[in-house]
BARO-682417 format. One record per atom (N, C-alpha, C, O): residue number from 1; residue in three letters; x, z, y; atom name. Coordinates in steps of 0.05 Angstrom, whole numbers, plus 5000, padded with zeros to 4 digits. Atoms other than C-alpha are relative to their C-alpha. Layout:
<recs>
NUM, ala, X, Z, Y, CA
...
</recs>
This chain:
<recs>
1, met, 5015, 5022, 4990, N
1, met, 5238, 5266, 5341, CA
1, met, 4993, 4980, 4977, C
1, met, 4970, 4970, 4976, O
2, val, 5004, 5019, 5022, N
2, val, 5246, 5223, 5278, CA
2, val, 4977, 5010, 4982, C
2, val, 4960, 4995, 4973, O
3, phe, 5020, 4988, 5017, N
3, phe, 5203, 5271, 5238, CA
3, phe, 4972, 4998, 5012, C
3, phe, 4952, 4994, 4998, O
4, phe, 5025, 5003, 4986, N
4, phe, 5148, 5270, 5290, CA
4, phe, 4989, 4972, 4998, C
4, phe, 4965, 4968, 4994, O
5, glu, 5008, 5028, 5003, N
5, glu, 5147, 5194, 5290, CA
5, glu, 4990, 4994, 4972, C
5, glu, 4970, 4980, 4968, O
6, leu, 5008, 5004, 5028, N
6, leu, 5144, 5194, 5214, CA
6, leu, 4973, 5013, 4995, C
6, leu, 4957, 5001, 4980, O
7, phe, 5026, 4986, 5004, N
7, phe, 5087, 5245, 5215, CA
7, phe, 4977, 4983, 5012, C
7, phe, 4957, 4980, 4999, O
8, lys, 5021, 5017, 4988, N
8, lys, 5047, 5201, 5263, CA
8, lys, 4995, 4975, 4983, C
8, lys, 4972, 4967, 4979, O
9, his, 5002, 5024, 5017, N
9, his, 5061, 5140, 5219, CA
9, his, 4984, 5007, 4975, C
9, his, 4967, 4991, 4967, O
10, glu, 5014, 4992, 5025, N
10, glu, 5037, 5177, 5157, CA
10, glu, 4971, 5008, 5005, C
10, glu, 4954, 5004, 4988, O
11, ile, 5028, 4994, 4993, N
11, ile, 4974, 5201, 5192, CA
11, ile, 4984, 4974, 5001, C
11, ile, 4961, 4973, 4991, O
12, val, 5014, 5026, 5000, N
12, val, 4956, 5128, 5204, CA
12, val, 4996, 4990, 4972, C
12, val, 4974, 4980, 4965, O
13, his, 5003, 5008, 5028, N
13, his, 4969, 5113, 5131, CA
13, his, 4977, 5016, 4986, C
13, his, 4962, 5005, 4970, O
14, phe, 5022, 4984, 5011, N
14, phe, 4922, 5171, 5113, CA
14, phe, 4973, 4990, 5009, C
14, phe, 4955, 4988, 4993, O
15, leu, 5026, 5011, 4989, N
15, leu, 4867, 5143, 5158, CA
15, leu, 4994, 4973, 4987, C
15, leu, 4971, 4967, 4981, O
16, leu, 5004, 5026, 5013, N
16, leu, 4877, 5074, 5127, CA
16, leu, 4992, 5004, 4971, C
16, leu, 4978, 4987, 4960, O
17, thr, 5009, 4993, 5027, N
17, thr, 4870, 5106, 5058, CA
17, thr, 4970, 5005, 4999, C
17, thr, 4956, 4995, 4982, O
18, ile, 5028, 4994, 4998, N
18, ile, 4803, 5133, 5078, CA
18, ile, 4984, 4975, 5006, C
18, ile, 4962, 4971, 4994, O
19, leu, 5014, 5025, 4994, N
19, leu, 4783, 5065, 5107, CA
19, leu, 4998, 4983, 4974, C
19, leu, 4977, 4972, 4969, O
20, ala, 5000, 5016, 5025, N
20, ala, 4803, 5029, 5042, CA
20, ala, 4980, 5011, 4980, C
20, ala, 4965, 4996, 4967, O
21, ala, 5019, 4987, 5019, N
21, ala, 4763, 5079, 5000, CA
21, ala, 4972, 4996, 5010, C
21, ala, 4954, 4991, 4994, O
22, ala, 5027, 5003, 4989, N
22, ala, 4703, 5075, 5047, CA
22, ala, 4990, 4971, 4997, C
22, ala, 4966, 4967, 4989, O
23, val, 5009, 5028, 5004, N
23, val, 4701, 4999, 5045, CA
23, val, 4993, 4994, 4971, C
23, val, 4973, 4982, 4965, O
24, thr, 5005, 5003, 5029, N
24, thr, 4705, 5000, 4969, CA
24, thr, 4974, 5014, 4992, C
24, thr, 4958, 5004, 4977, O
25, tyr, 5024, 4984, 5005, N
25, tyr, 4651, 5054, 4966, CA
25, tyr, 4975, 4984, 5009, C
25, tyr, 4956, 4983, 4994, O
26, ile, 5023, 5016, 4990, N
26, ile, 4605, 5010, 5008, CA
26, ile, 4995, 4976, 4982, C
26, ile, 4972, 4969, 4977, O
27, leu, 5003, 5023, 5018, N
27, leu, 4619, 4951, 4963, CA
27, leu, 4986, 5008, 4974, C
27, leu, 4969, 4993, 4964, O
28, val, 5012, 4990, 5025, N
28, val, 4601, 4992, 4901, CA
28, val, 4970, 5004, 5005, C
28, val, 4953, 4995, 4989, O
29, arg, 5028, 4994, 4994, N
29, arg, 4536, 5015, 4933, CA
29, arg, 4984, 4974, 5003, C
29, arg, 4962, 4971, 4992, O
30, lys, 5014, 5025, 4994, N
30, lys, 4517, 4946, 4957, CA
30, lys, 4997, 4983, 4974, C
30, lys, 4975, 4975, 4968, O
31, asn, 5001, 5016, 5024, N
31, asn, 4534, 4909, 4892, CA
31, asn, 4982, 5013, 4978, C
31, asn, 4968, 4999, 4964, O
32, ser, 5016, 4986, 5020, N
32, ser, 4501, 4962, 4848, CA
32, ser, 4971, 4998, 5006, C
32, ser, 4954, 4994, 4989, O
33, thr, 5028, 5001, 4992, N
33, thr, 4437, 4963, 4888, CA
33, thr, 4989, 4972, 4997, C
33, thr, 4966, 4969, 4988, O
34, leu, 5009, 5027, 5003, N
34, leu, 4433, 4887, 4888, CA
34, leu, 4994, 4993, 4971, C
34, leu, 4975, 4978, 4965, O
35, ser, 5003, 5007, 5029, N
35, ser, 4441, 4883, 4812, CA
35, ser, 4979, 5017, 4987, C
35, ser, 4971, 5011, 4964, O
36, asn, 5019, 4981, 5012, N
36, asn, 4393, 4941, 4799, CA
36, asn, 4977, 5006, 5020, C
36, asn, 4972, 5029, 5026, O
37, arg, 5021, 4996, 4979, N
37, arg, 4337, 4930, 4849, CA
37, arg, 4978, 5019, 4992, C
37, arg, 4967, 5033, 5009, O
38, arg, 5022, 4983, 5009, N
38, arg, 4287, 4967, 4806, CA
38, arg, 5008, 5029, 4998, C
38, arg, 4991, 5047, 4998, O
39, ile, 4991, 4973, 5003, N
39, ile, 4330, 5029, 4801, CA
39, ile, 5008, 5010, 5027, C
39, ile, 5029, 5004, 5038, O
40, arg, 4995, 4989, 4973, N
40, arg, 4325, 5066, 4867, CA
40, arg, 5024, 5019, 4999, C
40, arg, 5025, 5038, 4983, O
41, gly, 4976, 4982, 4998, N
41, gly, 4391, 5098, 4886, CA
41, gly, 5022, 4994, 4980, C
41, gly, 5041, 5010, 4979, O
42, ala, 4979, 5006, 5021, N
42, ala, 4431, 5065, 4830, CA
42, ala, 5027, 4996, 5013, C
42, ala, 5047, 5006, 5002, O
43, gly, 4974, 5005, 4987, N
43, gly, 4485, 5042, 4878, CA
43, gly, 5013, 5025, 5010, C
43, gly, 5037, 5029, 5008, O
44, lys, 4989, 4975, 4989, N
44, lys, 4492, 5110, 4910, CA
44, lys, 5011, 5018, 4977, C
44, lys, 5032, 5030, 4980, O
45, lys, 4991, 4984, 5023, N
45, lys, 4497, 5145, 4842, CA
45, lys, 5026, 4989, 4988, C
45, lys, 5044, 5005, 4983, O
46, leu, 4975, 5012, 5011, N
46, leu, 4549, 5096, 4816, CA
46, leu, 5023, 5004, 5019, C
46, leu, 5045, 5010, 5010, O
47, ala, 4979, 4997, 4980, N
47, ala, 4589, 5100, 4880, CA
47, ala, 5011, 5028, 5000, C
47, ala, 5035, 5032, 5001, O
48, arg, 4991, 4972, 5002, N
48, arg, 4591, 5176, 4876, CA
48, arg, 5016, 5005, 4975, C
48, arg, 5037, 5019, 4976, O
49, lys, 4985, 4997, 5025, N
49, lys, 4613, 5172, 4804, CA
49, lys, 5028, 4988, 5001, C
49, lys, 5047, 4999, 4990, O
50, leu, 4975, 5015, 4998, N
50, leu, 4668, 5123, 4821, CA
50, leu, 5018, 5010, 5023, C
50, leu, 5041, 5001, 5025, O
51, leu, 4984, 4991, 4976, N
51, leu, 4692, 5160, 4884, CA
51, leu, 5028, 5009, 4993, C
51, leu, 5047, 5002, 5007, O
52, pro, 4972, 4992, 5006, N
52, pro, 4752, 5194, 4850, CA
52, pro, 5018, 4976, 4993, C
52, pro, 5041, 4975, 5001, O
53, val, 4985, 5024, 5007, N
53, val, 4774, 5127, 4821, CA
53, val, 5006, 4983, 5024, C
53, val, 5029, 4973, 5028, O
54, ile, 4997, 5015, 4975, N
54, ile, 4764, 5092, 4887, CA
54, ile, 5021, 5013, 5018, C
54, ile, 5039, 5000, 5029, O
55, gly, 4981, 4984, 4984, N
55, gly, 4802, 5147, 4924, CA
55, gly, 5028, 4997, 4989, C
55, gly, 5047, 4994, 5005, O
56, leu, 4974, 5002, 5012, N
56, leu, 4859, 5144, 4875, CA
56, leu, 5013, 4972, 5005, C
56, leu, 5036, 4970, 5012, O
57, gly, 4991, 5028, 4995, N
57, gly, 4865, 5068, 4881, CA
57, gly, 5009, 4997, 5029, C
57, gly, 5031, 4985, 5034, O
58, ala, 4992, 5002, 4972, N
58, ala, 4866, 5072, 4957, CA
58, ala, 5025, 5015, 5006, C
58, ala, 5042, 5006, 5021, O
59, phe, 4976, 4983, 4996, N
59, phe, 4917, 5128, 4956, CA
59, phe, 5025, 4986, 4989, C
59, phe, 5046, 4986, 5003, O
60, ile, 4977, 5014, 5012, N
60, ile, 4964, 5090, 4909, CA
60, ile, 5007, 4976, 5017, C
60, ile, 5031, 4972, 5023, O
61, gly, 4995, 5024, 4985, N
61, gly, 4957, 5026, 4949, CA
61, gly, 5011, 5006, 5028, C
61, gly, 5028, 4991, 5038, O
62, glu, 4992, 4994, 4972, N
62, glu, 4967, 5060, 5016, CA
62, glu, 5025, 5018, 5001, C
62, glu, 5042, 5013, 5018, O
63, phe, 4979, 4980, 4997, N
63, phe, 5014, 5119, 5004, CA
63, phe, 5023, 4996, 4980, C
63, phe, 5046, 4995, 4988, O
64, leu, 4979, 5001, 5020, N
64, leu, 5052, 5111, 4938, CA
64, leu, 5016, 4974, 5002, C
64, leu, 5037, 4972, 4990, O
65, leu, 4985, 5024, 4995, N
65, leu, 5073, 5042, 4960, CA
65, leu, 5027, 5006, 5013, C
65, leu, 5047, 4993, 5008, O
66, asp, 4975, 4992, 4986, N
66, asp, 5126, 5077, 5003, CA
66, asp, 5020, 5013, 4981, C
66, asp, 5043, 5018, 4989, O
67, ala, 4980, 4990, 5019, N
67, ala, 5158, 5105, 4940, CA
67, ala, 5023, 4981, 4995, C
67, ala, 5044, 4989, 4985, O
68, asp, 4978, 5020, 5004, N
68, asp, 5198, 5041, 4937, CA
68, asp, 5023, 5005, 5019, C
68, asp, 5045, 4993, 5015, O
69, his, 4977, 4993, 4983, N
69, his, 5240, 5069, 4994, CA
69, his, 5021, 5016, 4985, C
69, his, 5044, 5016, 4992, O
70, leu, 4982, 4985, 5017, N
70, leu, 5270, 5114, 4941, CA
70, leu, 5020, 4982, 4986, C
70, leu, 5043, 4989, 4982, O
71, phe, 4982, 5020, 5012, N
71, phe, 5299, 5052, 4908, CA
71, phe, 5024, 4995, 5018, C
71, phe, 5047, 4996, 5010, O
72, asp, 4979, 5005, 4981, N
72, asp, 5338, 5036, 4971, CA
72, asp, 5018, 5024, 5003, C
72, asp, 5043, 5022, 5005, O
73, tyr, 4985, 4976, 4996, N
73, tyr, 5359, 5108, 4979, CA
73, tyr, 5019, 5005, 4976, C
73, tyr, 5043, 5011, 4981, O
74, phe, 4983, 4996, 5024, N
74, phe, 5386, 5114, 4907, CA
74, phe, 5022, 4980, 4998, C
74, phe, 5044, 4986, 4988, O
75, val, 4979, 5020, 5000, N
75, val, 5424, 5049, 4914, CA
75, val, 5022, 5008, 5020, C
75, val, 5046, 5005, 5014, O
76, ala, 4981, 4993, 4979, N
76, ala, 5457, 5075, 4977, CA
76, ala, 5015, 5026, 4994, C
76, ala, 5039, 5027, 4998, O
77, phe, 4989, 4973, 5003, N
77, phe, 5469, 5148, 4959, CA
77, phe, 5001, 5011, 4972, C
77, phe, 5011, 5034, 4968, O
78, gly, 5001, 4989, 5027, N
78, gly, 5459, 5156, 4885, CA
78, gly, 4978, 5020, 4998, C
78, gly, 4959, 5020, 5014, O
79, phe, 5021, 4981, 5005, N
79, phe, 5417, 5212, 4858, CA
79, phe, 5003, 5027, 5014, C
79, phe, 4990, 5047, 5008, O
80, asp, 4996, 4976, 4984, N
80, asp, 5443, 5265, 4907, CA
80, asp, 4981, 4998, 5024, C
80, asp, 4988, 4989, 5046, O
81, phe, 5021, 5004, 4980, N
81, phe, 5378, 5268, 4947, CA
81, phe, 5003, 5020, 5023, C
81, phe, 5003, 5044, 5018, O
82, gln, 5000, 4984, 4976, N
82, gln, 5382, 5294, 5018, CA
82, gln, 4976, 4991, 5017, C
82, gln, 4976, 4968, 5027, O
83, ala, 5025, 5008, 4987, N
83, ala, 5314, 5294, 5051, CA
83, ala, 5004, 4989, 5029, C
83, ala, 4992, 4970, 5036, O
84, his, 4996, 5009, 4973, N
84, his, 5340, 5287, 5122, CA
84, his, 5011, 4971, 5001, C
84, his, 5004, 4956, 5019, O
85, gln, 4990, 5027, 5001, N
85, gln, 5379, 5224, 5103, CA
85, gln, 4978, 4980, 4993, C
85, gln, 4976, 4958, 5004, O
86, phe, 5022, 5017, 5009, N
86, phe, 5318, 5195, 5068, CA
86, phe, 4980, 4995, 5023, C
86, phe, 4973, 4972, 5029, O
87, phe, 5020, 5003, 4979, N
87, phe, 5269, 5208, 5125, CA
87, phe, 5010, 4987, 5025, C
87, phe, 4994, 4975, 5040, O
88, arg, 4989, 5015, 4977, N
88, arg, 5316, 5181, 5178, CA
88, arg, 5004, 4971, 4993, C
88, arg, 5009, 4954, 5010, O
89, gly, 4995, 5027, 5008, N
89, gly, 5324, 5118, 5137, CA
89, gly, 5030, 4992, 4999, C
89, gly, 5037, 4969, 5003, O
90, asp, 4971, 5004, 5000, N
90, asp, 5400, 5126, 5132, CA
90, asp, 5009, 4979, 4979, C
90, asp, 5029, 4966, 4983, O
91, met, 4992, 5019, 5021, N
91, met, 5401, 5083, 5069, CA
91, met, 5001, 4972, 5010, C
91, met, 5018, 4956, 5001, O
92, phe, 5000, 5027, 4989, N
92, phe, 5385, 5021, 5110, CA
92, phe, 5025, 4995, 5017, C
92, phe, 5037, 4974, 5016, O
93, asp, 4975, 5003, 4984, N
93, asp, 5442, 5034, 5158, CA
93, asp, 5024, 4998, 4983, C
93, asp, 5042, 4982, 4988, O
94, lys, 4977, 5000, 5018, N
94, lys, 5491, 5048, 5102, CA
94, lys, 5003, 4974, 4986, C
94, lys, 5024, 4962, 4984, O
95, leu, 4999, 5024, 5016, N
95, leu, 5473, 4988, 5060, CA
95, leu, 5000, 4974, 5016, C
95, leu, 5011, 4954, 5008, O
96, gln, 5005, 5024, 4984, N
96, gln, 5455, 4940, 5116, CA
96, gln, 4983, 4980, 4984, C
96, gln, 4985, 4955, 4987, O
97, lys, 5018, 5015, 5017, N
97, lys, 5404, 4916, 5065, CA
97, lys, 4972, 5013, 4999, C
97, lys, 4970, 5038, 5003, O
98, val, 5027, 4989, 5004, N
98, val, 5329, 4924, 5055, CA
98, val, 4989, 4989, 4974, C
98, val, 4983, 4965, 4972, O
99, phe, 5010, 5008, 5025, N
99, phe, 5304, 4922, 4984, CA
99, phe, 4969, 5004, 4998, C
99, phe, 4954, 4985, 4993, O
100, val, 5028, 4992, 5003, N
100, val, 5236, 4959, 4984, CA
100, val, 4983, 4980, 4984, C
100, val, 4967, 4966, 4995, O
101, pro, 5012, 5021, 5017, N
101, pro, 5211, 4918, 4925, CA
101, pro, 4969, 4999, 5000, C
101, pro, 4958, 4978, 4995, O
102, leu, 5030, 5001, 5000, N
102, leu, 5137, 4938, 4931, CA
102, leu, 4989, 4991, 5027, C
102, leu, 4966, 4983, 5028, O
103, his, 5009, 5011, 4975, N
103, his, 5133, 4919, 5004, CA
103, his, 5003, 4970, 4999, C
103, his, 5022, 4958, 5009, O
104, ser, 4998, 5028, 5007, N
104, ser, 5119, 4848, 4984, CA
104, ser, 4972, 4986, 5002, C
104, ser, 4954, 4993, 4987, O
105, trp, 5026, 5014, 4998, N
105, trp, 5063, 4801, 5006, CA
105, trp, 4993, 4986, 4974, C
105, trp, 4970, 4980, 4969, O
106, glu, 5004, 5014, 5025, N
106, glu, 5072, 4766, 4939, CA
106, glu, 4983, 5017, 4980, C
106, glu, 4971, 5005, 4962, O
107, leu, 5017, 4984, 5017, N
107, leu, 5037, 4825, 4906, CA
107, leu, 4970, 4997, 5005, C
107, leu, 4954, 5003, 4988, O
108, leu, 5028, 5003, 4993, N
108, leu, 4972, 4811, 4942, CA
108, leu, 4985, 4981, 4982, C
108, leu, 4964, 4988, 4971, O
109, pro, 5014, 5018, 5019, N
109, pro, 4952, 4750, 4900, CA
109, pro, 5000, 5011, 4972, C
109, pro, 4981, 5006, 4957, O
110, val, 4999, 4988, 5027, N
110, val, 4974, 4787, 4837, CA
110, val, 4977, 5020, 4997, C
110, val, 4964, 5021, 4977, O
111, leu, 5021, 4980, 5001, N
111, leu, 4927, 4844, 4854, CA
111, leu, 4972, 4986, 5000, C
111, leu, 4954, 4995, 4986, O
112, ala, 5026, 5015, 4999, N
112, ala, 4871, 4794, 4870, CA
112, ala, 4993, 4989, 4972, C
112, ala, 4970, 4988, 4964, O
113, ile, 5005, 5010, 5027, N
113, ile, 4880, 4763, 4801, CA
113, ile, 4991, 5023, 4981, C
113, ile, 4973, 5019, 4965, O
114, phe, 5009, 4977, 5016, N
114, phe, 4874, 4833, 4769, CA
114, phe, 4970, 5006, 5006, C
114, phe, 4955, 5011, 4987, O
115, ile, 5029, 4996, 4993, N
115, ile, 4808, 4842, 4807, CA
115, ile, 4983, 4980, 4986, C
115, ile, 4963, 4986, 4974, O
116, tyr, 5015, 5022, 5011, N
116, tyr, 4783, 4775, 4785, CA
116, tyr, 4997, 5002, 4969, C
116, tyr, 4975, 4997, 4958, O
117, leu, 5000, 5000, 5029, N
117, leu, 4802, 4783, 4711, CA
117, leu, 4989, 5025, 4988, C
117, leu, 4981, 5025, 4964, O
118, thr, 5009, 4975, 5011, N
118, thr, 4780, 4855, 4703, CA
118, thr, 4969, 5000, 4997, C
118, thr, 4955, 4995, 5016, O
119, lys, 5029, 4999, 5006, N
119, lys, 4711, 4862, 4670, CA
119, lys, 4989, 5028, 5003, C
119, lys, 4966, 5031, 5010, O
120, asn, 5008, 4972, 4998, N
120, asn, 4708, 4938, 4669, CA
120, asn, 4995, 5007, 5029, C
120, asn, 5013, 5004, 5046, O
121, lys, 5007, 4995, 4972, N
121, lys, 4671, 4959, 4732, CA
121, lys, 5017, 5022, 5013, C
121, lys, 5025, 5020, 5036, O
122, thr, 4984, 4978, 4989, N
122, thr, 4709, 5024, 4741, CA
122, thr, 5028, 4990, 5007, C
122, thr, 5038, 4995, 5029, O
123, leu, 4973, 5011, 4995, N
123, leu, 4776, 4988, 4735, CA
123, leu, 5000, 4980, 5022, C
123, leu, 5018, 4978, 5039, O
124, lys, 5003, 5021, 4979, N
124, lys, 4752, 4931, 4779, CA
124, lys, 5000, 5014, 5028, C
124, lys, 5013, 5005, 5046, O
125, tyr, 5001, 4987, 4974, N
125, tyr, 4734, 4979, 4836, CA
125, tyr, 5026, 5016, 5006, C
125, tyr, 5033, 5019, 5030, O
126, phe, 4974, 4988, 4995, N
126, phe, 4800, 5016, 4826, CA
126, phe, 5019, 4979, 5012, C
126, phe, 5033, 4985, 5031, O
127, phe, 4982, 5021, 4990, N
127, phe, 4837, 4950, 4836, CA
127, phe, 4992, 4990, 5028, C
127, phe, 5009, 4984, 5044, O
128, ile, 5009, 5007, 4973, N
128, ile, 4794, 4933, 4896, CA
128, ile, 5010, 5020, 5021, C
128, ile, 5021, 5012, 5041, O
129, ser, 4991, 4980, 4981, N
129, ser, 4810, 4999, 4930, CA
129, ser, 5031, 5000, 5002, C
129, ser, 5042, 5004, 5024, O
130, leu, 4971, 5002, 5000, N
130, leu, 4884, 4993, 4910, CA
130, leu, 5009, 4977, 5017, C
130, leu, 5027, 4979, 5033, O
131, thr, 4993, 5024, 4985, N
131, thr, 4887, 4923, 4939, CA
131, thr, 4995, 5003, 5029, C
131, thr, 5011, 4995, 5046, O
132, leu, 5006, 4995, 4972, N
132, leu, 4853, 4943, 5003, CA
132, leu, 5021, 5020, 5012, C
132, leu, 5030, 5016, 5035, O
133, gly, 4979, 4981, 4991, N
133, gly, 4901, 5003, 5010, CA
133, gly, 5026, 4986, 5004, C
133, gly, 5039, 4990, 5024, O
134, phe, 4975, 5015, 4998, N
134, phe, 4960, 4957, 4997, CA
134, phe, 4999, 4981, 5025, C
134, phe, 5018, 4980, 5040, O
135, leu, 5003, 5019, 4978, N
135, leu, 4934, 4905, 5047, CA
135, leu, 5002, 5015, 5027, C
135, leu, 5017, 5006, 5045, O
136, phe, 4999, 4985, 4975, N
136, phe, 4922, 4957, 5102, CA
136, phe, 5028, 5011, 5005, C
136, phe, 5037, 5011, 5028, O
137, his, 4973, 4990, 4997, N
137, his, 4990, 4987, 5089, CA
137, his, 5019, 4979, 5010, C
137, his, 5034, 4983, 5029, O
138, met, 4983, 5022, 4993, N
138, met, 5025, 4920, 5094, CA
138, met, 4995, 4991, 5029, C
138, met, 5014, 4985, 5043, O
139, val, 5006, 5009, 4973, N
139, val, 4989, 4899, 5157, CA
139, val, 5010, 5020, 5021, C
139, val, 5022, 5013, 5041, O
140, tyr, 4990, 4979, 4982, N
140, tyr, 5004, 4966, 5191, CA
140, tyr, 5030, 5000, 5002, C
140, tyr, 5042, 5001, 5023, O
141, asp, 4971, 4999, 5000, N
141, asp, 5077, 4967, 5169, CA
141, asp, 5012, 4975, 5013, C
141, asp, 5033, 4977, 5026, O
142, thr, 4991, 5024, 4988, N
142, thr, 5086, 4895, 5191, CA
142, thr, 5001, 5003, 5030, C
142, thr, 5020, 4995, 5044, O
143, ser, 5002, 4996, 4971, N
143, ser, 5064, 4913, 5261, CA
143, ser, 5019, 5023, 5009, C
143, ser, 5034, 5019, 5028, O
144, tyr, 4985, 4976, 4992, N
144, tyr, 5097, 4982, 5265, CA
144, tyr, 5030, 4995, 4998, C
144, tyr, 5045, 5004, 5016, O
145, asn, 4971, 5004, 5005, N
145, asn, 5165, 4960, 5237, CA
145, asn, 5011, 4974, 5011, C
145, asn, 5035, 4968, 5009, O
146, his, 4992, 5025, 4987, N
146, his, 5167, 4893, 5274, CA
146, his, 5013, 4982, 4979, C
146, his, 5034, 4969, 4984, O
147, ile, 4990, 5017, 5022, N
147, ile, 5177, 4856, 5208, CA
147, ile, 4978, 4980, 4994, C
147, ile, 4955, 4988, 4990, O
148, thr, 5020, 5021, 5007, N
148, thr, 5142, 4790, 5194, CA
148, thr, 5005, 4989, 4973, C
148, thr, 4997, 5001, 4953, O
149, ile, 4994, 5013, 5025, N
149, ile, 5168, 4745, 5140, CA
149, ile, 5018, 5018, 4982, C
149, ile, 5019, 5013, 4958, O
150, gly, 4983, 4982, 5015, N
150, gly, 5215, 4801, 5119, CA
150, gly, 4986, 5016, 4978, C
150, gly, 4999, 5028, 4961, O
151, tyr, 5015, 4986, 5021, N
151, tyr, 5160, 4832, 5078, CA
151, tyr, 4993, 4982, 4976, C
151, tyr, 4977, 4989, 4959, O
152, ser, 5001, 5018, 5023, N
152, ser, 5164, 4773, 5031, CA
152, ser, 5024, 5006, 4982, C
152, ser, 5047, 5004, 4991, O
153, leu, 4978, 4995, 5018, N
153, leu, 5205, 4792, 4970, CA
153, leu, 5017, 4976, 4995, C
153, leu, 5042, 4977, 4994, O
154, leu, 4985, 5025, 5004, N
154, leu, 5224, 4720, 4959, CA
154, leu, 5018, 4994, 5024, C
154, leu, 5042, 4987, 5020, O
155, tyr, 4983, 5004, 4975, N
155, tyr, 5249, 4715, 5031, CA
155, tyr, 5024, 5019, 4999, C
155, tyr, 5046, 5010, 5005, O
156, arg, 4978, 4981, 5000, N
156, arg, 5290, 4778, 5023, CA
156, arg, 5021, 4993, 4978, C
156, arg, 5045, 4995, 4983, O
157, ile, 4982, 5008, 5021, N
157, ile, 5320, 4753, 4957, CA
157, ile, 5017, 4976, 5010, C
157, ile, 5041, 4976, 5007, O
158, leu, 4986, 5023, 4990, N
158, leu, 5338, 4686, 4989, CA
158, leu, 5020, 5006, 5022, C
158, leu, 5039, 4991, 5026, O
159, his, 4982, 4992, 4978, N
159, his, 5372, 4722, 5047, CA
159, his, 5018, 5024, 4992, C
159, his, 5029, 5038, 5009, O
160, gly, 4982, 4979, 5010, N
160, gly, 5410, 4771, 5003, CA
160, gly, 4992, 5028, 5009, C
160, gly, 5009, 5046, 5010, O
161, phe, 5011, 4974, 4991, N
161, phe, 5366, 4829, 5027, CA
161, phe, 5013, 5010, 5026, C
161, phe, 5011, 5034, 5032, O
162, asp, 4985, 4993, 4975, N
162, asp, 5407, 4828, 5092, CA
162, asp, 4980, 5011, 5021, C
162, asp, 4960, 4999, 5027, O
163, ile, 5017, 4986, 4981, N
163, ile, 5377, 4876, 5142, CA
163, ile, 4995, 4983, 5025, C
163, ile, 4973, 4984, 5037, O
164, asn, 5002, 5016, 4976, N
164, asn, 5390, 4828, 5200, CA
164, asn, 4981, 4976, 4997, C
164, asn, 4971, 4966, 5017, O
165, ser, 5019, 5022, 5004, N
165, ser, 5347, 4774, 5168, CA
165, ser, 4971, 5010, 4996, C
165, ser, 4952, 4995, 4996, O
166, val, 5026, 4987, 5005, N
166, val, 5290, 4823, 5155, CA
166, val, 4987, 5011, 5025, C
166, val, 4964, 5006, 5031, O
167, val, 5010, 4984, 4977, N
167, val, 5282, 4866, 5217, CA
167, val, 5003, 4984, 5026, C
167, val, 5025, 4975, 5032, O
168, leu, 4999, 5014, 4974, N
168, leu, 5264, 4832, 5283, CA
168, leu, 5009, 5020, 5022, C
168, leu, 5001, 5043, 5021, O
169, pro, 4993, 4983, 4978, N
169, pro, 5296, 4860, 5346, CA
169, pro, 4975, 5006, 5016, C
169, pro, 4957, 4989, 5020, O
170, his, 5024, 4993, 4984, N
170, his, 5245, 4898, 5389, CA
170, his, 5008, 5017, 5023, C
170, his, 4991, 5025, 5039, O
</recs>
């Protein structure tokens, strides 16, 4: 049952990856067309060229964000990896703590600053899709996991990463 729930959860993350990439793709087309009015199809051509970069950014923001669960696992069990323990989330029960350092709302303004400061168009659209993937991931996980302020790294630090201060009863 746990694996089926996890599978459904990851399917939603996959769909959100596609959404983040699609929104970024539309932004590229729109911005390129506006800045190159005389060049018919310039936005479409640039968007197609950037699609792998956009897809990678969305994937990292949406999926690889969950790699931080490995941090909690290794703190709890060391490097003796047992997939069933990891996917059940046994590390949280054992530690009674939640670290997940990348699940942090504080990263959103940092990513926004990277977007703002980046002059290279390819890198800028990578950061936009990464940020959208991150945002969609955080909004979905906040709802799915019944965690509100607990996805603030500062809040978790101030509460000693205690699981009872992070996870709301549901």
